[in-house]
C-alpha positions as CSV (number, residue, x, y, z in Angstrom):
1,G,77.1,60.3,21.2
2,L,75.2,58.2,19.1
3,H,72.4,55.7,20.9
4,V,70.6,52.4,19.6
5,D,67.2,52.6,20.5
6,L,65.3,49.5,19.6
7,S,61.5,48.1,19.5
8,I,60.9,44.3,19.1
9,T,57.4,43.2,18.1
10,G,56.9,39.5,17.6
11,C,54.3,36.9,17.6
12,S,53.6,32.8,17.1
13,D,50.5,31.1,17.3
14,S,51.2,30.7,21.0
15,D,53.5,33.3,22.2
16,G,54.3,36.9,21.8
17,E,56.8,39.5,22.3
18,K,57.1,43.3,22.8
19,M,60.3,45.1,24.1
20,Y,61.9,48.6,24.0
21,S,65.7,49.0,24.5
22,L,68.0,51.7,24.7
23,D,72.0,50.8,23.7
24,G,71.5,47.4,24.5
25,E,69.6,48.0,28.0
26,E,66.0,46.6,28.0
27,K,64.1,49.5,29.4
28,W,60.6,48.0,29.1
29,F,58.8,44.7,27.7
30,A,55.2,43.2,27.5
31,D,54.6,40.0,30.5
32,F,51.5,38.8,28.2
33,I,51.2,36.0,30.9
34,N,50.7,38.2,33.9
35,H,48.9,41.1,31.9
36,R,51.3,43.9,32.5
37,G,54.3,45.7,31.5
38,V,57.6,45.4,33.3
39,Y,60.4,47.8,33.9
40,P,63.6,46.0,34.5
41,Q,65.9,48.7,35.5
42,P,68.4,48.9,38.4
43,S,67.0,50.6,41.6
44,F,70.3,53.3,41.3
45,I,68.9,54.9,38.1
46,D,66.1,57.6,37.6
47,H,63.1,55.6,36.7
48,I,62.3,55.7,33.1
49,S,58.4,55.4,32.1
50,Y,56.3,55.3,29.1
51,V,53.1,56.8,28.7
52,E,49.9,55.2,30.1
53,G,48.5,52.6,27.7
54,V,52.0,51.3,26.6
55,Y,51.1,47.6,27.4
56,D,47.3,47.8,25.9
57,N,48.9,48.9,22.5
58,A,51.5,45.7,22.7
59,V,48.5,43.6,23.0
60,A,46.8,45.2,20.3
61,Q,49.9,44.9,18.2
62,Q,49.8,41.1,19.0
63,Q,46.5,41.0,17.5
64,V,47.6,42.4,14.2
65,C,51.0,40.3,14.3
66,K,48.7,37.0,14.7
67,S,46.4,38.2,12.2
68,N,49.2,39.1,9.7
69,L,50.9,35.4,10.4
70,K,47.6,33.6,9.4
71,K,47.5,35.9,6.2
72,R,51.2,35.0,5.4
73,R,50.6,31.4,5.8
74,V,47.8,31.3,3.3
75,G,49.8,33.4,0.8
76,M,52.7,31.5,1.1
77,K,50.7,27.9,1.2
78,D,51.5,26.8,-2.4
79,I,55.0,28.3,-2.9
80,P,57.6,25.8,-3.6
81,L,60.7,25.6,-1.3
82,E,62.9,25.9,-4.4
83,N,62.8,28.0,-7.6
């Protein structure tokens, strides 16, 4: 059957998120506080892992996300809330 593979990247001024899931089950997420990737998989399944560097890539994506967030704030600064 069909599977749902999902990747989420998000940020704010003070926080960030990077997560991968398959069929609604979280496979990996970036723990930016402890500076590591986490595999929240139960012990009874074969371990699924990503290539080396996936955490470093998530950190780099956070920098891009925060840079884009700043640019959007500047670009939308003078746009009225209502047309």
